[in-house]
C-alpha positions in Angstrom: -26.8 -8.2 15.1 -23.5 -6.2 15.1 -22.6 -2.8 13.7 -19.0 -1.8 12.8 -17.5 1.4 14.0 -17.7 2.8 10.5 -21.5 2.1 10.4 -21.9 4.1 13.6 -19.9 7.0 12.3 -21.9 7.1 9.1 -25.1 7.1 11.1 -23.9 9.9 13.4 -22.7 12.1 10.6 -25.9 11.5 8.4 -27.8 14.6 7.5 -30.9 13.3 9.4 -28.9 13.2 12.6 -27.6 16.7 12.4 -30.2 18.2 14.7 -29.3 15.7 17.5 -25.5 16.7 17.5 -24.4 13.2 18.4 -21.0 14.0 17.1 -20.4 15.7 20.4 -20.2 12.3 22.1 -17.4 11.1 19.9 -13.8 11.0 21.2 -12.7 14.0 19.1 -16.1 15.7 19.1 -15.7 17.1 15.6 -18.8 18.5 13.9 -17.4 17.6 10.5 -15.6 14.4 9.6 -12.0 14.6 8.3 -11.0 12.7 5.2 -8.8 9.7 5.8 -5.6 9.1 3.9 -2.5 11.1 3.3 -1.7 14.3 1.5 -2.5 14.4 -2.2 0.3 15.7 -4.5 -0.5 18.2 -7.1 2.0 17.9 -9.9 0.2 20.4 -12.2 1.1 23.3 -9.9 4.6 23.8 -11.2 4.7 26.5 -13.8 7.1 26.1 -16.8 7.9 22.6 -15.8 9.7 20.5 -18.4 9.3 16.7 -18.2 12.3 14.6 -17.9 11.3 12.7 -21.0 11.7 15.8 -23.0 15.4 16.3 -22.4 17.8 16.2 -25.3 19.3 12.8 -26.2 22.9 13.9 -25.5 21.9 14.3 -21.8 20.8 10.7 -21.6 24.1 9.5 -23.1 26.0 11.0 -20.1 29.1 11.6 -22.3 29.1 15.4 -22.0 29.9 17.2 -18.8 27.7 20.0 -17.6 24.2 18.6 -17.5 22.8 19.0 -14.0 19.7 17.8 -12.3 18.2 19.8 -9.4 16.0 18.5 -6.7 14.7 19.6 -3.3 14.4 17.2 -0.4 11.8 18.4 2.2 12.5 17.9 5.8 10.1 17.8 8.7 8.2 20.9 9.4 10.5 23.6 10.8 13.7 21.6 10.3 14.5 23.0 6.8 15.0 21.4 3.4 18.0 20.4 1.3 18.6 21.6 -2.3 20.7 19.2 -4.4 22.4 19.4 -7.7 23.8 16.3 -9.4 26.0 16.3 -12.5 24.9 13.5 -14.8 28.3 12.5 -16.2 30.4 12.5 -13.0 27.5 12.0 -10.7 29.0 14.7 -8.5 26.5 15.8 -5.8 26.3 19.3 -4.4 23.9 20.0 -1.6 22.9 23.0 0.5 20.5 23.3 3.5 17.6 25.6 2.7 15.4 27.4 5.2 12.5 29.8 4.8 10.6 30.3 1.5 11.3 27.2 -0.7 11.5 29.0 -4.1 13.7 31.9 -3.0 16.0 29.8 -0.8 16.3 27.1 -3.5 17.4 29.6 -6.1 19.9 31.2 -3.6 21.3 27.7 -2.9 21.6 27.0 -6.6 23.5 30.3 -7.2 25.8 29.4 -4.3 26.6 26.0 -5.7 27.4 27.3 -9.2 29.3 30.4 -8.1 31.8 28.0 -6.6 32.7 26.9 -10.1 33.1 30.4 -11.5 35.3 31.5 -8.6 37.4 28.4 -9.0 37.7 28.9 -12.7 38.8 32.5 -12.1 41.4 31.3 -9.5 42.8 28.8 -12.0 43.0 31.4 -14.8 44.8 33.9 -12.5 47.4 31.3 -11.6 48.4 30.7 -15.2 
């Protein structure tokens, strides 16, 4: 008769075996077993989120300039993130590196991106 590794772990962590503390002999020696699998995403945590399916029909046509999509690309821990803005008609991409608090830094990066356009417009208007 053979027992798989999973069977042995189930037996060691069974409530009846708690008094014997056999988990101490395991390679990691953890008293509680960690769940397997990756991180679970929680899409319901974003307040005031508007679904992409609810956007106006003129945005889907891509005939009108000025409709932007924002996204954040998360880097490895401690390396920073990237905030992106893509214009739907021209598909122009603007990106800024973001460090620190994601929400505050993302809004700062978004302001930096769009302030470029207002300062460029002022420059063009002053040249006329």
